[in-house]
N, C-alpha and C positions, 0 to 999 in steps of 0.2 A: 148380532142376529139379522136374518134376512127373512122375507116372506115369500119369495119366488114370483114377485110381480115385477117383470122386467121393465125398467125405465126407458132403455134405448138399446139399439143395436150399434155397437161400436166397431172399430176396424183396427186390426193389428197393423202398426206402421213400422215396427222394427223388432227383430228378435236378435238377442246377443247371447252367445253361449258362454257361461261362466264356469268355474270349477264346481262341479256337482250342483249346478243351478243354471237358471236362464234368466234374463232380464227382458221383459217385454214392454214395449211402448205401444199404448193404445189410444185411439182418438175417440173421445167421448165428451162433447161439448156440454151436455146436460149434467152427467155425473161429476164433472169437474168444476161446475159453476160454483160450488161451495166446499170443494175438497182441498185438503192440504195434507202435508207430510204426516204419515202415521194413521191416516184414516183408512177405514176398510171399504173395499169395493169387490163385489162378487163379479167374476169375469167367467161367463158360462158356468156359473154354479160354484166356482172356487173362490173362497175368501182369500183376498190378498191385500197386502199393506202397501199403501201408496208411498213411493219413495220420492218422487217429484211430480210437480204439476206445471205445465206451461203451454199456453196457446191452445187450450182445449184438449190437451193430451196428458196422459199420466203414465209414469213408469212404475213397474212392480218387479220384484224378484221372486221367482218360483224355485223353491228348493227341490232337491232330487226326490224326496218323499212324495211331494205333490206331483212331480213329473211322472213318477211311477204309477200313481193312483189315477191319473186324469188324463183327458185327451189333450192337455196343453203341451205335452211332449212332442205333439205332431203339428202344433200350430205354426202358420207361416204368415209372412207379410201379405197383407191383403185379405186375410180371413176375417169373417164377421164373427162377433162375439156378443153374447147377451151381457148386459151391464145393469147392475143394481147397487145402489148405496145401502149401507147399513140402515136398519129400521130404527128411528129415533124412539126413545122412551115416550110412550102415550101415542105413537103412531098407529095407523090402521093395520090390522093383521089381515091383509086381503087375501093371502094364500094360506100357508101354513108355517109352523115354526121350522126354520132352516138355520143351519150353523155355517153353511158354506164349506163343510168338510166332506169332500167327495168320497163315498164309499167304493167306488169302482166305476167301470166303464161298460156300456152296453153297445150294441150294434143296431143301426136303423135297418129294420127288415122290410117293412112295407107300410103303404098307406092307401086306403080305399077312397072311393068318390065321395063318402060321407065324412072323411076326415079322421076315421078310426085308424090309428098308427100304432104299429107293433115293433117293439124293441126286444132284443135278446136280454136275458137276465142272468147274471152269474149265479151259479148255484149257491154260493155262500150267502147271497142277499135274499134268495127267494123266500125264506121263512119270515122276513120283515115285510113283505109286500102282500097286502090283502085286497080283494075287491072292494071297491068304494073308499079305500084308504088313500093317503096322499103319498106322492113320490116327486122328487125333483129330477127333472131331465134337462141338462145344460142350464141349470139354474131357474127353470120354469116350474112353478108349482102346478101339479097336475093331479087329477083324480083317476085312479086305476079303474078301468072298465072291466078287465078280466085279466087273469093271471094263471100261469101254470109253472112247472118246475123251472123252465129254461126260457120263458118269455112272458111279456105283459103287454097290454094294449091300453091306450088312452084315446079319448075322443077329443080331437082338436078343433075348436071353433075357428071360423075364418080370421077373427081378431088375432088370435094367438099365432096363427100361421103367418099372418102379415107382420105383426109387431115383434116377432122373435125369429131367431135362427131356425127354428123347427120347421118352417115352411120351406127352407131351402135345403133341408137334409135329403140325401139320396141313399139308395140301397148301399150298405156297406160302410157308411159313415159311422164313426165312433161318437158316443155322447156320454157325458158325465151323469152319474146317478148318485143321488143321496137319499137314502131310506129314511124313514120317520125315526128320529132320534128316540122318541118315546118308547117305540117298541124294543129298541136295543137296551134301554134301561129296565123295562119291565122284564125282559128275558134274564138279565143279570141278577136282579133282585129276587126273582122267583126260582132261579135255578137251584139253590141250596135246598129249598123246600120240596121242590119236585124230586130231587135226588133222594132226600130223606124218605119221602113217601114211597118211592119206588123200592128203596131198601126194605121198607117195613112190610111191603106186600108179600 
């Protein structure tokens, strides 16, 4: 589990294409300080399993399913990525409950002088996003300021702009989105009851 509080901005130092997968090497001195084989690190919001750790860098394998659902398919050497280690049991829940399972990608649309930033929202995800609810953008836990069918806005404080990759995003850049998992469970649990009530009307 993650909470969306980015610990450091890392750098992709190598990208190797494998059969139906890719192997990334990422520099992250802080997150590798206590990491080992099999540990989980979120890379721009994607939960990945550490394969090796050496000299402040770690390698991860990204399977085709993840490449298709996230912006990691377009990642290149030199790209900056948000990094967060898995939250330990009893740790502070500084953001919101996140799995690191990206639901889809959005596009950076605009940011005004107040830091209000707007992203596109895939139609299939819009029902899970509500005003003042939580959403993860590139692994950053954020509060939704406004939402419509095809876009949403968040208010980014200077610290978030400086301490994450979101301050470097430009118009047209893809970002990873993870909606609130609780909303998806609620939908699935209530769907049979809603269908039954509709049938009885």
